[in-house]
Structures are given as C-alpha cells and as structure tokens.
N, C-alpha and C positions, 0 to 999 in steps of 0.2 A: 681446424675442423669444428663445425658447429654441432653440438649435441641437441637433439630435439626431444621434447617430452609430449606424450599424447594428451588429448583432452581428458580432464578428470584426474590427471596424475598429481601426486603430492610429493614432489621431489625433495630430497634431502641434500641438495647440492652443496650447501654451506654448513653442514652439520659438524664437520671435523676440520675447521680452518686452522692452518698453521701460518702465522704472520710473524716475521722477524721483528723484534723490538727495535724502535728507532730512538728518537729524542727522549731523554730522561728515563730510558729503559722501558718505555711504554710502547706497545704495539698499537698503532693508530690506523684505523680504516675510516673511510668516508663512504656514505651511501646516499645517492640521490637519483631521481628520475627526471628524464628530459624527453621532450618531443623530438621528432625527426629534425626539426629546425632549431634544436638546442634550447628551447624554452623550458623553464623550470616551474611554471605556474600557468594555470588556466583560470582566468577571472580572479587572480590574486592568491590562488591556493594550489599546492602541488598534488593534493590527494586525488585530483581528477585525471592524472596522467597515467599512473600505474594501474594494473589489473589486480584481481584478487590474489593471483599468484605472486605478484610483486609484493603485496602486503604480507603474504605468507613468508617470503624470503626475507623481508625486513625483520620479522620476528626472529628468524633464524640468526640473523646478524646480531640482533639485540641479545639473543641468548648467549652469544659468544662473548659479549662485552661485559666489563665490570661497570662501565659508566657510559651514558649516552649524553653527548654534548650538543646543544642546539643554540641558535641565536634567538634574540629577543622576539623578532617578528614571527619566527617559526613557532615558538612557544605560544604566542598570542593567537595565531590564526589556524594552527593545525592541531588535530587530535593526537598530540605527542604522548601524553602520559597515560598510555594504555598498557595494562599489565600483560606479561607474557602468557600465552596459553599454558594450561596445566601440564601438557605433555612435554614441554620443554624444561620444566623445572628439575626433574630427576638428573638430567645431564649436567645442569649447573651444580647441583649438590655433589655429584660425583667428582667434579673438578674443584670442590671446596669454595664455590662461589655462593653468594646470597641468592635467594630464590628469584629476586628481581634485580635488574641493573639499576643503579642510582642515576637520576637525571641531574644534569647541570646546565645552567643557562648563562651564556656569555652576554650579559646585559649591557656592559659598557655604561653609558650615561642614560640609557633608556629605563624608565620606570616600569616595573614588572608587576602584573597582578597575578592572582592565582591561576588564571588561564585554564588550560585543559586539566590541571590537577584537581579542579573543583568537582570533576565528574567521576573521579576514581579515588580509591584509597591507596596511597603509596606506602610502601614498606619503610621508606626512609624519606626524610625531608629533602627536597631538592636543594642543590647548591646554586646560589645566585652570585655570580662574580660581577662586581660593580665597581666602576671607577669613581662613582659618587654614592657611597652607601647611604648618605643622608637623604638621597633622592629615592630611596626604596622604603618609604614609611610603612607600607602594607606588607611587604615581602617577609618581614621578620615574623609575621603571624603564622606563616605556613612553610617557610624556607630558612635555610642558613645562609645569611648574607656575608660574603667574603670580599673585603676591599682589595683592589688591585690597582697598580699604576697603569695609566693609559699606555705608556711606552712599553712595548713588548708584552702586551697584556695576555695574548694567547700562550706565549711561552711560560708566563707566570702561572696561568691556569693549569697547564700541563704539569709543571713542577709541583704545584699544590696537590693535584690529584694523585701524583705519584708518591710524594713524600708524606703527605698528611692523611690521605684517604686510602692508600694501598692499592691504587688502580694500576693494573698492569695491561689492561685491554680497554682501549677507548674507541668508541664509535661516534663519529661526527655526522650528524644528519642534516646539517644545513641551517639556514638557507645559503644561497650562493655567496653572500658577502662573507659569512663565516668560513665557508670552504675556501674562498680565495685567500683570506687572511691566513688560514692554516697551510695552504700550499706555499704561499710566499715565505712563511716561517719554516718551511721544510718539515712540517709536523706530520704529514700524511704519508704513510707507508704504502697503503693500497687504496684504490678507488673502485667501488662497486657501482656500476652505472646501469640503470634500466632505461632502455630506449623504447618509448611508447610509439606505436604506429599511427601517428597523426601529425598534421601540420596545422599550426594555429596562427602564425604570423603575428602582426601587431607589435606592441612595444613591451611585451612581457620580458622579465629578466632572463638572461641566459645563465649557463652553468657557472661562469666566473664573473657574473654581474657586470660584464662589459669591460673589466679591467684587463690591462695588458699583462700577459703571463706567458712564460715559455718553460714548460715542464714536460720533457719527453716521458712517455709511459710505455711499458711493455705489457702486451696482452698475455694474461695467464689462462683465461678460459672464457668461452662465450656459449650461452645456451639460448635456445629459441623455443617459444611457445606461442602459438596463435598470432604470429607476426610480431611478437614482442621479443626484444633481445635483452639478455642479462649478461653484462660484460664485467669482467674482473681484470683490473690492471695493477701492475706494480709501478709506483711513481719513482722515477729515477732521482737521485740526489744530484744537485749541481756539482760540477767538478771543482775541487778546491783551487 
C-alpha cells in the first residue's frame, strides 16, 4: 500500500527509524535519488532530481545518523556539508548524539579540497579516508586525514568509524560508485530511494554506476507526494 501526503505536508516518516546493525555492529543505510530511468545526476549533479520534500527527508535521515559518508566527487560537487535544521537537534540530544552528524569522505587516491565545508561551520572536522595520505596536502588544514589500504578500503573505513569514532549509525549518501562498493562489500542494511518523476536519458550515471550486481531487496515502505516516490528497502545478505 502506498501512503500519500497532501501538498504542504511536513511528514515525519523517518523520525523513528529502527535499523538492525550489520557489519562491525553498525547500522548502515544508504540514501540516493534517481530519475524514472535510473539516472542519479542531471548535468553532473544529483541535487536537481529530488524535490524540497526529498531534501526534508534527507535531513531526517541525517538526524538519525552518527556519521554521513560520501565519495570524493559527491563532496566536491554537491552541497553536502549543510547543518541539520535546529528542530532536529533536540531529538539527537535525547538519544545521546552530538548536535550534528560527522562527515566522512571516502577519498581513495583522489585529492580533496575543502569543498562544500567552506560554506558552513562544521562542529567536527570531517574525516578523509585516503589510500595516499601524502596526496592530500591541503586536507590536513580542515580535516582529519586517515590512511587506509586500497584493498577492502570500505570495510576498513567502517571498522575505523565503529572502533575509533564510536559510530553506531552510518548514512551513505553516494555517489553511485561508493554505493556499489558498499553493496558489494555487504555493508548496506537498508536503502532509501527517492524516485523523481522525470526521464532524462543520455549517458548520466545510473544507481550502481553500470556495475554488475545482484542484491535482492525487500520493500519496507513506500510513500508518494506529487508524483514523487520515497521507497525504503531492506537489502538481503547473500546466502553463505
């Protein structure tokens, strides 16, 4: 059954999320928006796909998370480092969380600049996970650079966030390469997918960046607003 919300509504669909912890004891969710033909960007950016309601729900998911993990390109091109609205902070405090989630960047070998953090004041320095820390000469001025091995790098990131940073709730926001890597490593417990009501065609990236992947998902809920769909799936673990 699809639940609808009227125009002007301010739904709290994701205010009381319960996600079962997976790898390393962390509950990990992913949140992305796609067009009807599965594209994750319009003219190179994802921010043109979702509506204001999609952004509202994105903040709801961030309010759930201890940490928001993004890829290098997403950090560079999207307005990622935006603080939560003030009305979401009391709920975090009641759960013993910091006022704002910490941001982490899976940089790999890509050099990272201050990006969207330059436009805001972050409560904590972002974490930059890099396979070549020496290739991040500028990041040390505004972030904490953490070396990781290229092999199994995402698993190493999750372990670090769990054991060193006390992260119990992780939100992966993309892009599609990071999502695909997380799915392949069986790190994603639930997927929140916004489907925007438009077709764009062309050669824009798809949700899994064109990679071959087979991960069955179980639908938990779906909401509709003004022809836009907001889907929540549980990602099945591969059989042993």
